[in-house]
C-alpha positions, 0 to 999 in steps of 0.5 A: 863459287869462289872462297875468300882464300883465293880472292885477290887482295885477301890475306890468304891470297897474299900469303900464297903468293909470298910462299910461291915466290920464296919457293922459286927463289930458294931454288936459285939461291946463290946462282946468277939470274938473268931476269927477275919479273914480278907483277902483283898489286902492292899491299903493305904486307908485302914490304918485308918480302919485297925488300928480301926479293930486291936484295936477291936481285942485287946479289944475283946480278940480274940483267932484267928487272920488272917490279910491277906493283901498280894496284887496279885502283891506284887513284888516290893512293900514295903508299908506293913501295920504297925501293931499298938502297941495296938496289940503288947503292950496289955496284952489282946493279951495273949489270942491269940492262932493262928495268920496269918499275910500277908503284915504287918510290925512289929516293937516291942514297948519297952513294948512288952508283947509277945504272951505266949499262941500262938500255931500257927504263919503264917508270909507271906511277913512281914517287920521286922528286924531280932532282932524284929522278933527274939524277938517276936518268943522268946516270944512264949514259947508255939508255936507249928507251925511256917511258915515264907515265903518271910520275908527278914531280910537280917541278922541272924534270931536267937531265943535266948530262947528254943521253947520247944513245936515247932513241925513244922517249915517252912522257905521259900524264905526268904533273911537271912544269917543264922537261929538258933532255939533251938527246941528240939521237932521239928519233921518237917522242910521245907525249900525253896529258892535259895542259902541255908544259914546255919541253926542250928537245932543241938538241934532238935534231934527228927527231923524226916521229912525234905523237901528241895525245892532248886532252883537257882545257887547251885549245887546238889552236895552242897545239897547232901554233906551238908544236911546229916551233919545237919539232921542226925536223919531224917527218911523221906527226900524230896529234890526237886532241879532245880540245875545242877547235876554235877559229884558227888564224893561219900559220905564217911561213915562220912556223913551217913544219918543213920536213913533215911528210905524214900527218895524222889528226885524230879530233874529238870535236864539239858539234859547234866546231863542225864549221871550223874544220877549214881552219885545219888547212893551216897545217897544209900550208905549214907543211910543204913536203906533206905526202900523206894526210889523215883526218879522223873526226869524232863528234859528240852525239847530236843534241836534242830538245825537250819534246814539243808536238807540232800536231798540225804540221803536215808539210816540211820543205828545206832547201840548202840542206847539207846534213851538217850537225846543226841541220840534222839536229833541227831536222830530227827535232821536227820529225820526231815531234810532228806525228802527222807529217805527210810530206818531207822534202830535202833539197841540197841545192840553195835557191840563191846559188845554183852555180855548181857544176853538174858533177859537183852537185851530184857528188855532194847531193848523193852524200847528203841523201845517204846521210839523211836516209841514215839518220831518218831511219826509224825516226820518220813515220812510215806514212810520211812521204820522203822526197830527197831531191 
């Protein structure tokens, strides 16, 4: 049994947390502190205390700051904690090398002095304008690692100065219209979201690893045609798409991924897309140096129709059965609605074309038999004779 006093979010719970933090900081008052890390769901009761704690960080000249205030239920909340100007306008913050901010509002003061020694910056659910965010990033000339997740500026994010040390960049689930970075040494780029917006990494000629996690209303065709024009130097590409796979025109030579050596495609497809897998051969044509190709396909569950008994059906014979999605859906519908079925015969061979080699037939037919048994298990009556040719 748990009392109200120790339930997360309760006034007593928050009060005890504040007392604990104050007690720890009191022990280090007036000292230099290497790291300050705080993780707690944001509540308006914390504002005054957070201001004091941030002032402590600025005064202690800490090198590492983690302020993670992200609520468990953050959807629909826009009351981020406003970061005090003491942290943004003080030269003492020049010592900061690693910053993690979650559920924080950033409004740069006129006397913003920047983070010239910052190496790593992790931003999650940040409330800021595109200008303030861009200006802050422009002040991080030694930045090596940058992650921006769920930061909605609804505008173009542009960093006007070069970031010569940036090696890793992640932009995920952000509402932006465009991003532009001048990061000539960038090696890894990660992007996630619904509708991909234009991103300019034309100066990143050392980019080797790119990972795209796409969902929403776009088609995979858009991703396949657009990405090669942006990441020409990439050697390792991962593309995860939960978008419809429509018939795709083969890519022309002008869109080659000339340096690509490893490709991983993680596709979540509609059942209707099963016959369009061949269109992915476009990637093989566009990547002449490809050494390793991984294709992971996840389909939606098989469709089913309302029950309609076929009580007189006793014999079902299907040729050319390949165990594709449509064939399986049709087969299971018949089997589940034919309670008196006596014989079921599935023949993978097509009566109109038996020109395959024996080895080729055996390989394909064996796979069809295995899939058929797996899907029929528990659905076909024990009294039905199953013939898999």
